[in-house]
PDB file of N, CA, C and O in Angstrom:
ATOM      1  N   MET A   1       4.329 -19.688   6.748  1.00  0.00           N
ATOM      2  CA  MET A   1       5.089 -21.067   6.481  1.00  0.00           C
ATOM      3  C   MET A   1       6.586 -20.675   6.456  1.00  0.00           C
ATOM      4  O   MET A   1       7.456 -21.318   7.043  1.00  0.00           O
ATOM      5  N   SER A   2       6.780 -19.691   5.810  1.00  0.00           N
ATOM      6  CA  SER A   2       8.383 -19.284   5.777  1.00  0.00           C
ATOM      7  C   SER A   2       8.882 -18.868   7.017  1.00  0.00           C
ATOM      8  O   SER A   2      10.086 -18.930   7.265  1.00  0.00           O
ATOM      9  N   ARG A   3       7.885 -18.363   7.983  1.00  0.00           N
ATOM     10  CA  ARG A   3       8.623 -17.960   9.184  1.00  0.00           C
ATOM     11  C   ARG A   3       8.833 -19.138  10.007  1.00  0.00           C
ATOM     12  O   ARG A   3       9.836 -19.084  10.719  1.00  0.00           O
ATOM     13  N   THR A   4       8.122 -20.199  10.079  1.00  0.00           N
ATOM     14  CA  THR A   4       8.496 -21.432  10.790  1.00  0.00           C
ATOM     15  C   THR A   4       9.680 -22.127  10.290  1.00  0.00           C
ATOM     16  O   THR A   4      10.442 -22.705  11.065  1.00  0.00           O
ATOM     17  N   SER A   5       9.905 -22.088   8.783  1.00  0.00           N
ATOM     18  CA  SER A   5      11.121 -22.730   8.189  1.00  0.00           C
ATOM     19  C   SER A   5      12.495 -21.919   8.739  1.00  0.00           C
ATOM     20  O   SER A   5      13.572 -22.440   9.032  1.00  0.00           O
ATOM     21  N   ALA A   6      12.144 -20.518   8.792  1.00  0.00           N
ATOM     22  CA  ALA A   6      13.312 -19.717   9.323  1.00  0.00           C
ATOM     23  C   ALA A   6      13.600 -19.967  10.600  1.00  0.00           C
ATOM     24  O   ALA A   6      14.789 -20.084  10.895  1.00  0.00           O
ATOM     25  N   ALA A   7      12.643 -20.094  11.570  1.00  0.00           N
ATOM     26  CA  ALA A   7      12.845 -20.441  13.009  1.00  0.00           C
ATOM     27  C   ALA A   7      13.543 -21.746  13.008  1.00  0.00           C
ATOM     28  O   ALA A   7      14.610 -21.782  13.622  1.00  0.00           O
ATOM     29  N   LYS A   8      13.129 -22.820  12.430  1.00  0.00           N
ATOM     30  CA  LYS A   8      13.708 -23.978  12.420  1.00  0.00           C
ATOM     31  C   LYS A   8      15.236 -23.937  12.072  1.00  0.00           C
ATOM     32  O   LYS A   8      16.040 -24.609  12.718  1.00  0.00           O
ATOM     33  N   ARG A   9      15.627 -23.096  10.991  1.00  0.00           N
ATOM     34  CA  ARG A   9      16.839 -22.939  10.450  1.00  0.00           C
ATOM     35  C   ARG A   9      17.750 -22.211  11.696  1.00  0.00           C
ATOM     36  O   ARG A   9      18.863 -22.635  12.010  1.00  0.00           O
ATOM     37  N   SER A  10      17.260 -21.343  12.185  1.00  0.00           N
ATOM     38  CA  SER A  10      17.801 -20.584  13.230  1.00  0.00           C
ATOM     39  C   SER A  10      18.252 -21.490  14.435  1.00  0.00           C
ATOM     40  O   SER A  10      19.344 -21.391  14.995  1.00  0.00           O
ATOM     41  N   ALA A  11      17.286 -22.364  14.748  1.00  0.00           N
ATOM     42  CA  ALA A  11      17.454 -23.304  15.890  1.00  0.00           C
ATOM     43  C   ALA A  11      18.539 -24.446  15.637  1.00  0.00           C
ATOM     44  O   ALA A  11      19.188 -25.043  16.495  1.00  0.00           O
ATOM     45  N   GLU A  12      18.581 -24.608  14.236  1.00  0.00           N
ATOM     46  CA  GLU A  12      19.743 -25.723  14.201  1.00  0.00           C
ATOM     47  C   GLU A  12      21.021 -25.165  14.455  1.00  0.00           C
ATOM     48  O   GLU A  12      21.299 -24.046  14.023  1.00  0.00           O
ATOM     49  N   PRO A  13      21.959 -25.952  15.226  1.00  0.00           N
ATOM     50  CA  PRO A  13      23.261 -25.475  15.622  1.00  0.00           C
ATOM     51  C   PRO A  13      24.222 -25.676  14.257  1.00  0.00           C
ATOM     52  O   PRO A  13      23.894 -26.379  13.302  1.00  0.00           O
ATOM     53  N   GLY A  14      25.325 -25.006  14.347  1.00  0.00           N
ATOM     54  CA  GLY A  14      26.474 -25.222  13.405  1.00  0.00           C
ATOM     55  C   GLY A  14      26.446 -24.338  12.114  1.00  0.00           C
ATOM     56  O   GLY A  14      25.993 -23.195  12.174  1.00  0.00           O
ATOM     57  N   PRO A  15      26.941 -24.877  10.917  1.00  0.00           N
ATOM     58  CA  PRO A  15      27.004 -24.000   9.903  1.00  0.00           C
ATOM     59  C   PRO A  15      25.770 -23.577   9.231  1.00  0.00           C
ATOM     60  O   PRO A  15      25.756 -22.560   8.537  1.00  0.00           O
ATOM     61  N   SER A  16      24.723 -24.319   9.407  1.00  0.00           N
ATOM     62  CA  SER A  16      23.615 -24.034   8.787  1.00  0.00           C
ATOM     63  C   SER A  16      23.081 -22.714   9.112  1.00  0.00           C
ATOM     64  O   SER A  16      22.685 -21.948   8.234  1.00  0.00           O
ATOM     65  N   SER A  17      23.062 -22.430  10.382  1.00  0.00           N
ATOM     66  CA  SER A  17      22.602 -21.090  10.995  1.00  0.00           C
ATOM     67  C   SER A  17      23.522 -20.198  10.655  1.00  0.00           C
ATOM     68  O   SER A  17      23.036 -19.108  10.352  1.00  0.00           O
ATOM     69  N   PHE A  18      24.868 -20.281  10.588  1.00  0.00           N
ATOM     70  CA  PHE A  18      25.783 -19.247   9.919  1.00  0.00           C
ATOM     71  C   PHE A  18      25.447 -18.922   8.546  1.00  0.00           C
ATOM     72  O   PHE A  18      25.541 -17.780   8.096  1.00  0.00           O
ATOM     73  N   LEU A  19      24.980 -20.118   7.757  1.00  0.00           N
ATOM     74  CA  LEU A  19      24.748 -19.749   6.382  1.00  0.00           C
ATOM     75  C   LEU A  19      23.479 -19.007   6.219  1.00  0.00           C
ATOM     76  O   LEU A  19      23.300 -18.296   5.230  1.00  0.00           O
ATOM     77  N   ALA A  20      22.552 -19.149   7.187  1.00  0.00           N
ATOM     78  CA  ALA A  20      21.131 -18.507   6.999  1.00  0.00           C
ATOM     79  C   ALA A  20      21.435 -17.123   7.505  1.00  0.00           C
ATOM     80  O   ALA A  20      20.722 -16.228   7.051  1.00  0.00           O
ATOM     81  N   GLY A  21      22.436 -16.771   8.429  1.00  0.00           N
ATOM     82  CA  GLY A  21      22.392 -15.378   8.716  1.00  0.00           C
ATOM     83  C   GLY A  21      23.228 -14.738   7.594  1.00  0.00           C
ATOM     84  O   GLY A  21      23.016 -13.567   7.280  1.00  0.00           O
ATOM     85  N   HIS A  22      24.168 -15.468   6.986  1.00  0.00           N
ATOM     86  CA  HIS A  22      24.983 -14.834   5.984  1.00  0.00           C
ATOM     87  C   HIS A  22      24.081 -14.808   4.682  1.00  0.00           C
ATOM     88  O   HIS A  22      24.414 -13.959   3.855  1.00  0.00           O
ATOM     89  N   HIS A  23      23.161 -15.479   4.419  1.00  0.00           N
ATOM     90  CA  HIS A  23      22.077 -15.373   3.327  1.00  0.00           C
ATOM     91  C   HIS A  23      21.347 -14.289   3.590  1.00  0.00           C
ATOM     92  O   HIS A  23      21.006 -13.581   2.643  1.00  0.00           O
ATOM     93  N   SER A  24      20.984 -13.963   4.865  1.00  0.00           N
ATOM     94  CA  SER A  24      20.006 -12.894   4.979  1.00  0.00           C
ATOM     95  C   SER A  24      20.706 -11.593   4.893  1.00  0.00           C
ATOM     96  O   SER A  24      20.060 -10.594   4.579  1.00  0.00           O
ATOM     97  N   SER A  25      22.049 -11.517   5.159  1.00  0.00           N
ATOM     98  CA  SER A  25      22.613 -10.209   5.191  1.00  0.00           C
ATOM     99  C   SER A  25      22.987  -9.907   3.751  1.00  0.00           C
ATOM    100  O   SER A  25      23.019  -8.766   3.291  1.00  0.00           O
ATOM    101  N   LEU A  26      23.301 -11.152   2.991  1.00  0.00           N
ATOM    102  CA  LEU A  26      23.455 -10.813   1.414  1.00  0.00           C
ATOM    103  C   LEU A  26      22.186 -10.460   0.798  1.00  0.00           C
ATOM    104  O   LEU A  26      22.178  -9.685  -0.158  1.00  0.00           O
ATOM    105  N   ALA A  27      21.063 -10.984   1.283  1.00  0.00           N
ATOM    106  CA  ALA A  27      19.825 -10.548   0.602  1.00  0.00           C
ATOM    107  C   ALA A  27      19.465  -9.100   0.894  1.00  0.00           C
ATOM    108  O   ALA A  27      18.844  -8.403   0.092  1.00  0.00           O
ATOM    109  N   ARG A  28      19.911  -8.656   2.152  1.00  0.00           N
ATOM    110  CA  ARG A  28      19.728  -7.316   2.333  1.00  0.00           C
ATOM    111  C   ARG A  28      20.504  -6.405   1.502  1.00  0.00           C
ATOM    112  O   ARG A  28      19.889  -5.450   1.027  1.00  0.00           O
ATOM    113  N   GLY A  29      21.988  -6.554   1.191  1.00  0.00           N
ATOM    114  CA  GLY A  29      22.754  -5.994   0.699  1.00  0.00           C
ATOM    115  C   GLY A  29      22.173  -5.987  -1.078  1.00  0.00           C
ATOM    116  O   GLY A  29      22.126  -4.980  -1.784  1.00  0.00           O
ATOM    117  N   THR A  30      21.888  -6.997  -1.379  1.00  0.00           N
ATOM    118  CA  THR A  30      21.333  -7.195  -2.612  1.00  0.00           C
ATOM    119  C   THR A  30      19.951  -6.174  -2.931  1.00  0.00           C
ATOM    120  O   THR A  30      19.793  -5.519  -3.961  1.00  0.00           O
ATOM    121  N   ASP A  31      19.021  -6.233  -1.765  1.00  0.00           N
ATOM    122  CA  ASP A  31      17.998  -5.394  -1.889  1.00  0.00           C
ATOM    123  C   ASP A  31      18.376  -3.828  -2.109  1.00  0.00           C
ATOM    124  O   ASP A  31      17.888  -3.033  -2.912  1.00  0.00           O
ATOM    125  N   GLN A  32      19.424  -3.632  -1.120  1.00  0.00           N
ATOM    126  CA  GLN A  32      20.029  -2.088  -1.192  1.00  0.00           C
ATOM    127  C   GLN A  32      20.457  -1.796  -2.502  1.00  0.00           C
ATOM    128  O   GLN A  32      20.205  -0.736  -3.074  1.00  0.00           O
ATOM    129  N   PHE A  33      21.152  -2.802  -3.019  1.00  0.00           N
ATOM    130  CA  PHE A  33      21.820  -2.468  -4.338  1.00  0.00           C
ATOM    131  C   PHE A  33      20.784  -2.376  -5.506  1.00  0.00           C
ATOM    132  O   PHE A  33      20.954  -1.576  -6.426  1.00  0.00           O
ATOM    133  N   ILE A  34      19.688  -3.228  -5.445  1.00  0.00           N
ATOM    134  CA  ILE A  34      18.709  -3.153  -6.485  1.00  0.00           C
ATOM    135  C   ILE A  34      17.973  -1.769  -6.226  1.00  0.00           C
ATOM    136  O   ILE A  34      17.696  -1.136  -7.244  1.00  0.00           O
ATOM    137  N   SER A  35      17.636  -1.243  -5.067  1.00  0.00           N
ATOM    138  CA  SER A  35      17.109   0.041  -4.877  1.00  0.00           C
ATOM    139  C   SER A  35      17.915   1.134  -5.406  1.00  0.00           C
ATOM    140  O   SER A  35      17.456   2.132  -5.960  1.00  0.00           O
ATOM    141  N   LEU A  36      19.173   0.876  -5.195  1.00  0.00           N
ATOM    142  CA  LEU A  36      20.038   1.914  -5.545  1.00  0.00           C
ATOM    143  C   LEU A  36      20.155   2.084  -7.226  1.00  0.00           C
ATOM    144  O   LEU A  36      20.137   3.197  -7.751  1.00  0.00           O
ATOM    145  N   VAL A  37      20.256   1.052  -7.857  1.00  0.00           N
ATOM    146  CA  VAL A  37      20.089   0.813  -9.480  1.00  0.00           C
ATOM    147  C   VAL A  37      18.892   1.333  -9.788  1.00  0.00           C
ATOM    148  O   VAL A  37      18.825   2.091 -10.755  1.00  0.00           O
ATOM    149  N   ASP A  38      17.830   1.055  -9.095  1.00  0.00           N
ATOM    150  CA  ASP A  38      16.411   1.532  -9.491  1.00  0.00           C
ATOM    151  C   ASP A  38      16.374   3.071  -9.308  1.00  0.00           C
ATOM    152  O   ASP A  38      15.763   3.753 -10.131  1.00  0.00           O
ATOM    153  N   LYS A  39      16.977   3.609  -8.310  1.00  0.00           N
ATOM    154  CA  LYS A  39      16.990   5.223  -8.176  1.00  0.00           C
ATOM    155  C   LYS A  39      17.782   5.800  -9.250  1.00  0.00           C
ATOM    156  O   LYS A  39      17.351   6.797  -9.830  1.00  0.00           O
ATOM    157  N   SER A  40      19.008   5.227  -9.611  1.00  0.00           N
ATOM    158  CA  SER A  40      19.854   5.752 -10.522  1.00  0.00           C
ATOM    159  C   SER A  40      19.190   5.753 -11.947  1.00  0.00           C
ATOM    160  O   SER A  40      19.316   6.708 -12.713  1.00  0.00           O
ATOM    161  N   MET A  41      18.538   4.720 -12.225  1.00  0.00           N
ATOM    162  CA  MET A  41      17.804   4.505 -13.605  1.00  0.00           C
ATOM    163  C   MET A  41      16.686   5.374 -13.700  1.00  0.00           C
ATOM    164  O   MET A  41      16.272   5.733 -14.802  1.00  0.00           O
ATOM    165  N   ARG A  42      16.052   5.819 -12.408  1.00  0.00           N
ATOM    166  CA  ARG A  42      14.840   6.764 -12.493  1.00  0.00           C
ATOM    167  C   ARG A  42      15.558   8.074 -12.793  1.00  0.00           C
ATOM    168  O   ARG A  42      15.134   8.758 -13.724  1.00  0.00           O
ATOM    169  N   ILE A  43      16.646   8.496 -12.060  1.00  0.00           N
ATOM    170  CA  ILE A  43      17.326   9.718 -12.202  1.00  0.00           C
ATOM    171  C   ILE A  43      17.711   9.851 -13.674  1.00  0.00           C
ATOM    172  O   ILE A  43      17.495  10.883 -14.309  1.00  0.00           O
ATOM    173  N   ALA A  44      18.304   8.741 -14.202  1.00  0.00           N
ATOM    174  CA  ALA A  44      18.706   8.871 -15.690  1.00  0.00           C
ATOM    175  C   ALA A  44      17.662   9.087 -16.426  1.00  0.00           C
ATOM    176  O   ALA A  44      17.709  10.084 -17.146  1.00  0.00           O
ATOM    177  N   SER A  45      16.601   8.347 -16.455  1.00  0.00           N
ATOM    178  CA  SER A  45      15.447   8.435 -17.300  1.00  0.00           C
ATOM    179  C   SER A  45      14.783   9.930 -17.141  1.00  0.00           C
ATOM    180  O   SER A  45      14.435  10.589 -18.121  1.00  0.00           O
ATOM    181  N   SER A  46      14.663  10.340 -15.909  1.00  0.00           N
ATOM    182  CA  SER A  46      14.258  11.897 -15.828  1.00  0.00           C
ATOM    183  C   SER A  46      15.231  12.994 -16.313  1.00  0.00           C
ATOM    184  O   SER A  46      14.866  14.143 -16.559  1.00  0.00           O
ATOM    185  N   ASN A  47      16.552  12.529 -16.435  1.00  0.00           N
ATOM    186  CA  ASN A  47      17.533  13.479 -17.135  1.00  0.00           C
ATOM    187  C   ASN A  47      17.251  13.283 -18.583  1.00  0.00           C
ATOM    188  O   ASN A  47      17.333  14.242 -19.351  1.00  0.00           O
ATOM    189  N   ARG A  48      16.924  12.103 -18.997  1.00  0.00           N
ATOM    190  CA  ARG A  48      16.881  11.927 -20.522  1.00  0.00           C
ATOM    191  C   ARG A  48      15.635  12.823 -21.016  1.00  0.00           C
ATOM    192  O   ARG A  48      15.668  13.490 -22.050  1.00  0.00           O
ATOM    193  N   THR A  49      14.546  12.752 -20.157  1.00  0.00           N
ATOM    194  CA  THR A  49      13.311  13.423 -20.746  1.00  0.00           C
ATOM    195  C   THR A  49      13.537  14.938 -20.593  1.00  0.00           C
ATOM    196  O   THR A  49      12.969  15.733 -21.342  1.00  0.00           O
ATOM    197  N   ALA A  50      14.425  15.351 -19.556  1.00  0.00           N
ATOM    198  CA  ALA A  50      14.672  16.723 -19.447  1.00  0.00           C
ATOM    199  C   ALA A  50      15.646  17.141 -20.728  1.00  0.00           C
ATOM    200  O   ALA A  50      15.510  18.203 -21.335  1.00  0.00           O
ATOM    201  N   ASP A  51      16.414  16.375 -20.970  1.00  0.00           N
ATOM    202  CA  ASP A  51      17.257  16.785 -22.200  1.00  0.00           C
ATOM    203  C   ASP A  51      16.482  16.802 -23.505  1.00  0.00           C
ATOM    204  O   ASP A  51      16.786  17.608 -24.383  1.00  0.00           O
ATOM    205  N   HIS A  52      15.491  15.935 -23.656  1.00  0.00           N
ATOM    206  CA  HIS A  52      14.746  15.662 -24.675  1.00  0.00           C
ATOM    207  C   HIS A  52      13.829  17.037 -24.677  1.00  0.00           C
ATOM    208  O   HIS A  52      13.738  17.591 -25.773  1.00  0.00           O
ATOM    209  N   ARG A  53      13.203  17.588 -23.664  1.00  0.00           N
ATOM    210  CA  ARG A  53      12.590  18.840 -23.694  1.00  0.00           C
ATOM    211  C   ARG A  53      13.429  19.959 -24.259  1.00  0.00           C
ATOM    212  O   ARG A  53      12.915  20.734 -25.066  1.00  0.00           O
ATOM    213  N   LEU A  54      14.560  20.081 -23.925  1.00  0.00           N
ATOM    214  CA  LEU A  54      15.530  21.278 -24.190  1.00  0.00           C
ATOM    215  C   LEU A  54      15.696  21.491 -25.782  1.00  0.00           C
ATOM    216  O   LEU A  54      16.421  22.387 -26.213  1.00  0.00           O
TER     217      LEU A  54
END
């Protein structure tokens, strides 16, 4: 269902397609940011447990 709506959006001319492209790039950046935060949180928690062991 979402694939057909995305195809319809990209087929539309003008600013809507531009907004769709901008939104997809924004979503990619947000995913990267979330994964980065997730990694740093995991590292911080592992550091905390290592400090707790000492």
